[in-house]
C-alpha positions in Angstrom: -48.2 -69.9 88.1 -48.5 -68.6 91.7 -50.3 -71.8 92.7 -47.5 -74.0 91.3 -44.8 -71.9 93.1 -46.7 -72.2 96.3 -47.0 -75.9 96.0 -43.3 -76.2 95.1 -42.2 -74.1 98.0 -44.5 -76.1 100.4 -43.0 -79.4 99.1 -39.5 -78.0 99.7 -40.2 -76.8 103.2 -41.9 -80.1 104.1 -39.5 -82.6 102.6 -36.2 -80.8 102.2 -35.9 -77.9 104.7 -35.5 -80.3 107.7 -32.4 -81.7 106.0 -31.2 -78.4 104.6 -29.8 -77.3 108.0 -27.2 -80.0 107.6 -26.5 -79.0 104.0 -26.0 -75.4 104.9 -23.8 -76.4 107.8 -21.5 -78.2 105.4 -21.8 -75.3 103.1 -20.6 -72.9 105.8 -17.7 -75.2 106.8 -16.6 -75.4 103.2 -16.4 -71.6 102.9 -14.7 -71.4 106.2 -11.6 -71.8 104.0 -12.0 -68.0 103.8 -9.9 -68.1 106.9 -7.0 -69.9 105.2 -7.1 -68.6 101.6 -5.5 -65.5 100.2 -8.0 -63.9 97.9 -5.7 -62.2 95.4 -3.1 -65.0 95.3 -4.5 -68.2 96.8 -1.2 -70.1 96.7 0.4 -67.8 99.2 -1.9 -68.5 102.1 -3.1 -65.9 104.6 -6.4 -64.8 106.1 -9.2 -63.3 104.1 -10.7 -60.8 106.4 -10.6 -57.4 104.7 -13.2 -56.0 102.3 -10.9 -56.0 99.4 -9.7 -59.6 100.0 -13.3 -60.8 100.4 -14.4 -59.1 97.1 -11.4 -60.7 95.3 -12.2 -64.1 96.8 -15.8 -64.0 95.8 -15.0 -63.0 92.2 -12.5 -65.8 92.1 -15.1 -68.3 93.3 -17.8 -67.5 90.7 -15.4 -67.9 87.8 -14.7 -71.2 86.0 -11.7 -73.3 87.0 -9.4 -75.9 85.5 -9.4 -78.0 88.6 -12.1 -79.1 91.1 -11.0 -77.7 94.4 -13.3 -78.1 97.4 -11.2 -76.1 99.9 -7.7 -75.3 100.8 -5.9 -74.3 104.0 -2.4 -73.3 105.3 -1.1 -75.4 108.2 0.9 -74.1 111.1 4.2 -74.6 109.2 3.0 -72.5 106.3 2.4 -75.4 103.9 -0.6 -75.3 101.6 -3.0 -78.2 101.4 -5.7 -78.6 98.7 -8.7 -80.9 98.7 -10.2 -81.7 95.3 -9.0 -83.3 92.1 -7.4 -82.3 88.8 -9.2 -82.0 85.5 -7.9 -82.4 81.9 -6.3 -79.4 80.3 -6.7 -79.4 76.5 -5.3 -76.5 74.5 -4.4 -75.8 70.9 -0.7 -74.9 70.8 1.6 -73.9 68.0 2.2 -77.6 67.3 -1.3 -78.9 67.6 -3.6 -80.2 70.4 -1.9 -80.7 73.7 -3.4 -82.3 76.8 -2.2 -82.7 80.4 -3.7 -82.6 83.9 -4.3 -79.3 85.7 -2.4 -80.5 88.7 0.8 -79.7 86.9 0.1 -76.0 87.5 0.1 -76.8 91.3 -2.8 -74.4 91.9 -0.7 -71.5 90.6 -2.7 -68.7 88.8 -0.1 -66.0 88.5 2.2 -67.4 85.8 4.9 -68.5 88.3 4.6 -72.2 87.4 5.7 -73.2 83.9 4.7 -76.6 82.6 7.1 -78.2 80.1 5.2 -80.6 77.7 7.0 -82.1 74.7 9.2 -79.1 74.3 6.4 -76.5 74.7 5.9 -74.4 77.8 2.6 -73.4 79.3 1.5 -71.3 82.2 -1.8 -70.2 83.7 -2.5 -66.5 84.4 -5.8 -65.4 85.9 -7.5 -68.6 84.8 -6.2 -68.5 81.2 -3.6 -70.8 79.6 -0.7 -69.2 77.8 2.0 -70.7 75.7 5.5 -69.2 76.2 7.5 -68.1 73.1 10.2 -70.4 71.9 13.3 -70.2 74.1 11.5 -68.5 77.0 11.8 -70.3 80.4 9.7 -67.9 82.5 7.0 -65.3 81.9 7.9 -61.7 81.5 5.3 -59.1 82.4 4.8 -55.4 81.5 3.8 -52.7 83.9 0.1 -53.7 83.8 1.0 -57.3 84.5 0.3 -58.5 81.0 2.6 -61.3 79.6 4.9 -60.0 76.9 6.5 -63.3 75.9 3.5 -65.6 75.9 0.4 -66.1 73.7 -3.0 -67.1 74.9 -4.0 -70.5 73.6 -7.4 -71.8 72.3 -8.7 -73.5 75.5 -10.7 -76.7 75.0 -10.3 -78.0 78.6 -12.8 -79.9 80.6 -13.3 -77.2 83.3 -15.4 -77.4 86.4 -18.4 -76.0 84.5 -18.0 -78.5 81.7 -17.8 -81.2 84.3 -21.0 -79.9 85.8 -22.8 -79.9 82.4 -21.7 -83.5 81.7 -22.9 -84.6 85.2 -26.3 -83.0 84.8 -26.6 -84.2 81.2 -26.0 -87.8 82.2 -28.3 -87.5 85.2 -31.2 -86.1 83.0 -30.7 -88.8 80.4 -30.9 -91.5 83.0 -33.8 -89.9 84.9 -36.0 -89.3 81.8 -35.1 -92.7 80.3 -36.4 -94.3 83.5 -39.6 -92.1 83.3 -40.2 -93.0 79.6 -39.7 -96.7 80.5 -42.3 -96.4 83.3 -44.8 -94.8 80.9 -44.4 -97.8 78.6 -44.9 -100.4 81.4 -47.0 -98.6 84.0 -50.0 -96.3 84.1 -48.6 -94.2 87.0 -44.9 -93.5 87.4 -43.2 -94.5 90.7 -40.2 -93.4 92.6 -38.3 -90.4 91.3 -40.6 -90.4 88.2 -43.5 -89.2 90.5 -41.5 -86.0 91.0 -40.7 -85.5 87.3 -44.2 -86.2 85.9 -46.0 -83.1 87.3 -43.1 -80.9 86.2 -43.2 -82.4 82.7 -47.0 -81.8 82.5 -46.6 -78.3 83.8 -44.1 -77.3 81.1 -46.3 -78.9 78.5 -49.7 -77.6 79.6 -48.8 -74.2 81.1 -45.8 -73.1 79.0 -45.8 -74.9 75.6 -49.5 -75.1 74.8 -50.5 -71.5 75.7 -47.6 -69.8 74.0 -47.0 -72.0 70.9 -50.6 -73.3 70.2 -52.4 -76.6 70.2 -51.3 -77.4 66.7 -47.5 -76.9 66.9 -46.5 -77.2 70.5 -45.5 -80.9 70.3 -42.7 -80.1 67.9 -41.0 -77.8 70.5 -41.9 -79.4 73.8 -38.9 -81.6 73.8 -36.6 -78.6 73.6 -38.5 -76.6 76.2 -38.4 -79.6 78.6 -34.6 -80.0 78.1 -33.9 -76.3 78.7 -36.1 -76.2 81.8 -34.7 -79.2 83.6 -31.1 -78.5 82.4 -31.2 -74.9 83.9 -33.1 -75.9 87.0 -30.8 -78.8 87.8 -27.7 -76.7 87.3 -29.1 -73.9 89.4 -29.8 -76.3 92.3 -26.3 -77.9 92.0 -24.9 -74.4 92.2 -26.3 -74.0 95.7 -24.4 -77.0 97.0 -21.0 -76.9 98.6 -19.6 -78.3 95.3 -19.0 -74.8 94.1 -20.6 -75.1 90.6 -21.6 -71.9 89.0 -22.5 -73.1 85.5 -25.5 -70.9 84.8 -23.5 -68.0 86.2 -21.1 -68.3 83.3 -21.8 -66.0 80.4 -20.7 -68.5 77.8 -23.2 -71.1 79.0 -26.2 -68.7 79.1 -25.1 -67.3 75.7 -25.1 -70.8 74.2 -28.6 -71.5 75.5 -29.9 -68.1 74.2 -28.3 -68.8 70.7 -30.1 -72.2 70.6 -33.4 -70.5 71.2 -32.5 -67.9 68.6 -31.7 -70.6 66.0 -34.9 -72.5 66.7 -37.4 -69.6 66.4 -35.5 -68.0 63.5 -35.4 -71.3 61.5 -39.1 -72.1 62.4 -40.4 -68.6 61.5 -43.2 -68.8 58.9 -44.1 -66.4 56.1 -46.3 -64.2 58.3 -43.5 -63.9 60.9 -41.0 -62.6 58.4 -43.6 -60.4 56.7 -44.3 -58.7 60.0 -40.5 -58.2 60.6 -39.4 -57.1 57.1 -42.5 -55.4 55.7 -44.9 -54.6 58.5 -48.5 -54.7 57.1 -50.9 -52.0 58.1 -48.4 -49.1 58.5 -47.3 -46.4 56.0 -44.8 -47.5 53.4 -42.2 -44.9 54.5 -42.1 -46.3 58.0 -41.8 -50.0 57.0 -38.0 -49.9 56.3 -37.4 -48.2 59.7 -39.6 -50.8 61.5 -37.8 -53.6 59.6 -34.5 -52.5 61.1 -36.0 -52.2 64.6 -37.8 -55.6 64.3 -34.6 -57.3 63.0 -32.6 -55.9 65.9 -35.2 -57.1 68.3 -35.5 -60.6 66.9 -31.7 -61.2 66.3 -30.1 -59.2 69.1 -32.4 -58.0 71.9 -34.4 -61.1 72.5 -31.4 -63.5 72.9 -29.5 -60.8 74.8 -32.3 -60.5 77.3 -32.3 -64.3 77.7 -28.6 -64.7 78.4 -28.2 -61.6 80.6 -31.3 -62.3 82.8 -30.1 -65.8 83.7 -26.4 -64.9 84.1 -27.0 -61.8 86.2 -29.6 -63.4 88.6 -27.6 -66.6 89.3 -24.3 -64.7 89.7 -25.9 -62.2 92.0 -27.3 -65.0 94.1 -23.8 -66.6 94.6 -22.3 -63.2 95.4 -24.9 -62.4 98.0 -24.7 -65.7 99.7 -20.9 -65.6 99.9 -20.9 -62.0 101.1 -23.2 -63.0 104.0 -21.0 -66.0 104.8 -18.0 -63.6 104.9 -19.7 -61.6 107.7 -18.3 -64.2 110.1 -14.8 -63.0 109.2 -15.2 -59.3 108.5 -17.3 -58.6 111.6 -15.8 -60.9 114.1 -13.8 -58.1 115.9 -17.0 -56.0 116.1 -19.6 -58.7 117.1 -17.2 -61.4 118.4 -16.7 -64.8 116.9 -20.0 -66.3 118.1 -22.1 -63.2 117.2 -20.6 -62.8 113.7 -20.9 -66.6 113.0 -24.5 -66.7 114.2 -25.5 -63.6 112.1 -23.8 -65.0 109.1 -25.5 -68.4 109.5 -29.0 -67.0 109.9 -28.8 -64.6 107.0 -27.1 -67.0 104.6 -29.6 -69.7 105.5 -32.7 -67.7 104.6 -31.1 -66.2 101.5 -30.2 -69.7 100.4 -33.8 -70.8 100.9 -34.8 -67.9 98.6 -32.2 -69.0 96.1 -33.8 -72.4 95.9 -37.0 -70.7 94.7 -35.0 -68.4 92.4 -33.4 -71.6 90.9 -36.8 -72.7 89.7 -38.0 -69.2 88.8 -35.1 -68.5 86.5 -35.5 -71.9 84.7 -39.2 -71.1 84.4 -38.6 -67.6 83.0 -36.0 -68.8 80.4 -38.4 -71.5 79.2 -41.4 -69.3 79.2 -39.7 -66.6 77.1 -38.3 -69.2 74.7 -41.8 -70.6 74.2 -43.1 -67.1 73.7 -40.5 -66.3 71.1 -41.1 -69.6 69.3 -44.9 -69.1 69.4 -44.5 -65.6 67.9 -42.5 -67.1 65.0 -44.9 -69.9 64.2 -48.2 -68.2 64.8 -50.7 -67.9 61.9 -52.1 -64.4 61.3 -55.4 -63.5 59.7 -55.2 -60.7 57.2 -58.4 -58.8 56.2 
């Protein structure tokens, strides 16, 4: 494993790092919109330069969104300008499925803008879509700022994270279809296939075979390859100025963990369930107690560890990078504009380099643990 990571990091430094200065420069310029956003209420404008505003802005950034917004700024006349594009909003209302574009909310997230669609009224509050009660023209709030005359809808929208998943899914289908076609026509892959082949062989030979076994690894290798490249690609896209944070969404990591849970639960053989429900080799009085512990471990603890590890590490990486970028605003009075900007650039650059390695490492860990859990479920035990 350490040899592969060393080779991967060397490849990155040799072929990508020279270009990464330009990428990070764009990345820094994109988040220079800190200087024109209001963290707690982005549509009002203002300068994000206090600790509280920076924290609110970072938390707002790592959440999912109904539109794809690259950056926003307030001009000298106080008018807000947004650069990005709208995404489809699809919700289940009291009268059925309703769809419209997110641009109708005009970047409002505080329930101030009400969208009238076929006699139904909708508003967006803290990233959630609400349907107003019949006859209500505006949202009424209680003392804790909870809507009192609106009901949260079932949201089926194509959000920014969903768009990222679709983009990566299409990219992987095209990339591996090309690689499969090259295997049928050539002995050695060329082009982008040369980058994919060693990773495919690594997942097969270093993850699937050792953990699942020579006899049964082929059945699960397809899933392991899909999970590895899906997570790794999304992690890398999350480091670009596009602002994706797909693997930092709890719903996405939970869905991946549930898939692994379903696979190793459905594939478990007789020995696997025997060791869970009626552990051989221990006193009979302890077996029911161990059964409860083993069931909790198999059905709850294992998938929970998968989803939390990926979610926490990716979200923490985004928070750290954005916090370092915010240094240029929070410390500009202390260090000056040049000093704060230089410090922010240097720190965020090296942390982002580390995040590139973490992007691979988290994909590897999730795939390795999935293979390990599947291997435990299909392993044959010898009883004497």
